[in-house]
C-alpha positions in Angstrom: 14.3 -4.3 19.2 17.1 -1.9 20.3 16.8 1.9 21.1 20.0 2.4 18.6 17.8 1.9 15.4 19.4 3.7 12.4 16.3 4.0 10.4 13.2 4.5 12.5 10.6 6.0 10.0 9.7 9.6 10.1 7.8 11.5 7.5 10.9 13.9 7.7 12.8 11.1 6.0 10.9 12.1 2.7 13.0 15.2 2.7 12.7 18.6 1.2 12.2 17.7 -2.5 12.4 21.2 -4.0 15.7 21.8 -2.3 17.2 18.4 -2.9 15.8 17.9 -6.5 15.6 21.3 -8.0 16.0 20.2 -11.7 14.5 16.6 -11.4 11.6 17.3 -9.1 9.5 14.7 -7.4 9.0 12.3 -10.3 10.9 9.2 -11.5 9.9 6.2 -13.7 8.1 3.4 -12.4 10.7 0.9 -13.3 13.0 2.6 -10.7 10.3 2.0 -8.0 9.9 -1.6 -9.1 13.6 -2.1 -9.2 13.9 -0.9 -5.7 10.9 -2.9 -4.5 11.8 -6.3 -6.2 15.5 -6.1 -5.4 14.8 -5.6 -1.8 12.3 -8.5 -1.9 14.7 -10.8 -3.5 17.5 -10.1 -1.0 15.2 -10.1 2.1 13.6 -13.5 0.7 17.3 -14.8 0.5 18.0 -14.1 4.1 14.7 -14.8 5.8 12.4 -16.8 3.3 9.2 -16.0 1.4 6.9 -16.2 4.3 9.0 -13.8 6.6 9.5 -11.4 3.4 5.7 -11.2 2.8 5.2 -10.4 6.5 7.7 -7.7 6.6 6.3 -6.3 3.3 2.9 -6.3 4.9 4.1 -4.5 8.0 5.9 -1.9 5.9 2.7 -1.2 4.0 0.9 -0.9 7.1 3.5 1.5 8.4 3.3 3.5 5.3 -0.6 3.3 5.2 -0.6 4.8 8.7 1.7 7.6 7.8 0.1 8.1 4.6 -3.5 8.7 6.3 -1.9 11.0 8.9 0.0 13.2 6.2 -2.1 13.1 3.1 -5.6 12.6 4.1 -8.2 14.7 5.8 -9.5 12.8 8.9 -13.3 12.1 8.7 -15.8 9.6 10.1 -17.7 9.5 6.8 -16.9 6.5 4.6 -17.9 8.2 1.4 -15.7 11.2 2.0 -12.9 9.0 3.0 -13.1 6.8 -0.2 -13.6 10.0 -2.4 -10.5 11.8 -1.0 -8.3 8.5 -0.9 -9.4 7.7 -4.6 -8.2 11.2 -5.7 -5.1 11.0 -3.9 -4.1 7.7 -5.1 -4.8 8.7 -8.8 -3.2 12.1 -8.5 0.1 10.5 -7.0 0.0 7.7 -9.8 -0.4 4.7 -7.1 -3.5 3.3 -8.7 -7.1 3.8 -9.5 -9.0 2.8 -6.4 -12.9 1.5 -6.5 -14.8 0.1 -3.9 -16.9 -2.7 -4.8 -18.5 -3.6 -1.6 -18.5 -2.0 1.9 -20.4 -3.1 4.9 -18.7 -1.4 7.8 -21.2 -2.8 10.2 -19.9 -6.3 9.2 -16.5 -5.0 8.9 -16.3 -6.2 5.4 -15.1 -4.4 2.3 -13.7 -5.3 -1.1 -11.7 -2.8 -3.1 -9.9 -3.0 -6.4 -6.8 -1.1 -7.4 -6.4 -0.9 -11.2 -3.1 0.3 -12.9 -1.5 -0.7 -9.6 2.0 0.8 -8.8 3.2 -2.7 -7.7 2.2 -5.1 -10.3 0.1 -3.9 -13.5 1.8 -5.0 -16.4 4.0 -7.5 -15.0 4.5 -11.1 -16.3 1.7 -13.9 -14.9 3.0 -15.7 -11.9 1.3 -18.3 -9.9 0.6 -16.0 -7.0 -0.5 -12.6 -5.9 2.3 -10.4 -5.1 0.9 -7.2 -3.5 1.4 -7.9 0.0 2.8 -4.3 0.7 -0.6 -3.0 -0.6 -2.4 -5.4 1.7 -0.8 -3.8 4.8 -1.1 -0.3 3.1 -5.0 -0.7 2.7 -5.4 -2.3 6.2 -3.7 0.6 7.9 -5.7 3.0 5.9 -8.8 1.4 6.8 -7.8 1.3 10.7 -6.7 4.9 10.7 -10.0 5.9 9.1 -12.2 3.7 11.3 -10.3 3.0 14.4 -11.0 -0.7 13.7 -8.2 -3.3 12.8 -8.5 -4.8 9.6 -6.8 -7.7 7.9 -6.5 -7.4 4.0 -5.9 -10.2 1.7 -5.3 -9.9 -2.1 -7.7 -12.1 -3.8 -7.0 -11.2 -7.5 -3.8 -9.7 -8.9 -2.4 -8.8 -12.4 0.3 -11.6 -11.7 -2.3 -14.2 -11.5 -4.1 -13.1 -15.0 -6.6 -10.7 -13.8 -6.3 -7.2 -14.9 -6.9 -5.4 -11.5 -6.0 -6.0 -8.1 -8.7 -7.1 -5.7 -8.5 -6.9 -1.9 -10.9 -8.4 0.9 -10.7 -6.4 4.0 -12.2 -8.1 7.3 -12.4 -6.4 10.6 -10.7 -8.2 13.3 -13.0 -9.2 16.0 
């Protein structure tokens, strides 16, 4: 990477919503978010292929998860407090409804679901899961909370016929 990057992420890039959108505020329709995501996905895939596109989206989700944890959540060492606050914030922001199905931090294993997921709930069925951005987002949230690196894989998705997205998280040894 060169030092002359134009778009290095900073929380400041989210801008001053009140000053910039005094009439429209901080909301928009879900179709606009999905239009942005899936056109980016399509164009990136045309340039670098599906596997690299998934990797890019996972890494982007991880960066977002790290920044989200830093700017939107209260640091804690208590899993229940972390999950409770994360659940509330994700719902309040309209990202999705989080539920922890299984958590064994000693083994470094969690299974979480996100219902009404921002990325895919209501999309047509496909032959594959599509929430790679969410995988990275969840992995970074868990690492930011615990200090342990996690790999997260979506195992059920709205787009494969399930009505909630399910993610398995495993600590990296």
